C-alpha positions in Angstrom: 16.9 -53.8 -20.0 16.7 -56.6 -17.5 17.7 -60.3 -18.1 18.5 -63.3 -16.1 21.8 -64.8 -16.4 23.6 -68.0 -15.1 27.1 -68.0 -13.8 29.2 -70.9 -15.5 32.9 -71.4 -15.7 33.6 -67.8 -14.8 31.2 -66.4 -17.3 27.7 -64.9 -16.9 25.4 -66.4 -19.6 22.1 -65.1 -20.4 19.1 -67.5 -20.0 17.3 -66.0 -23.0 18.3 -64.7 -26.4 19.3 -61.1 -26.4 19.2 -58.9 -29.6 20.3 -55.5 -30.4 23.4 -55.3 -28.1 26.8 -54.8 -29.7 29.4 -57.4 -29.0 32.0 -56.4 -26.3 29.5 -54.0 -24.7 29.8 -54.2 -20.9 26.6 -54.8 -18.8 26.2 -55.1 -15.0 24.4 -58.1 -13.6 22.7 -57.8 -10.2 21.6 -60.5 -7.9 18.0 -60.7 -6.6 19.3 -59.4 -3.2 21.1 -56.5 -4.8 18.0 -55.6 -6.8 15.9 -55.7 -3.7 18.4 -53.3 -2.0 18.3 -50.9 -4.9 14.5 -50.9 -5.1 14.3 -50.1 -1.4 16.9 -47.3 -1.9 14.8 -45.8 -4.6 11.7 -46.0 -2.5 13.5 -44.0 0.3 14.7 -41.5 -2.1 11.2 -40.9 -3.4 9.8 -40.5 0.1 12.3 -37.9 1.1 12.2 -36.0 -2.1 9.3 -33.9 -0.9 11.4 -32.6 2.0 13.5 -30.6 -0.6 10.5 -28.8 -2.2 11.3 -25.6 -0.4 14.2 -25.2 -2.8 11.9 -25.0 -5.8 11.4 -21.3 -6.0 12.5 -18.3 -8.3 15.1 -17.0 -5.9 16.9 -20.3 -6.0 16.5 -21.0 -9.7 19.9 -19.6 -10.5 21.5 -22.5 -8.6 19.6 -25.0 -10.7 22.0 -24.2 -13.7 25.2 -24.7 -11.8 
């Protein structure tokens, strides 16, 4: 789930009504800059994922369960 929130008087307040979340549950709010950084990291991880394809073989399958 992704929502926008405003920081007022030491509290993050959602800019839209949020349903289905129990009171007291903790959520993490990211700034636009942090979200861009996370997206960039994910893109790099996807790009290098293919370099580990050599580990996908029957001989090494036993290590997948460790």
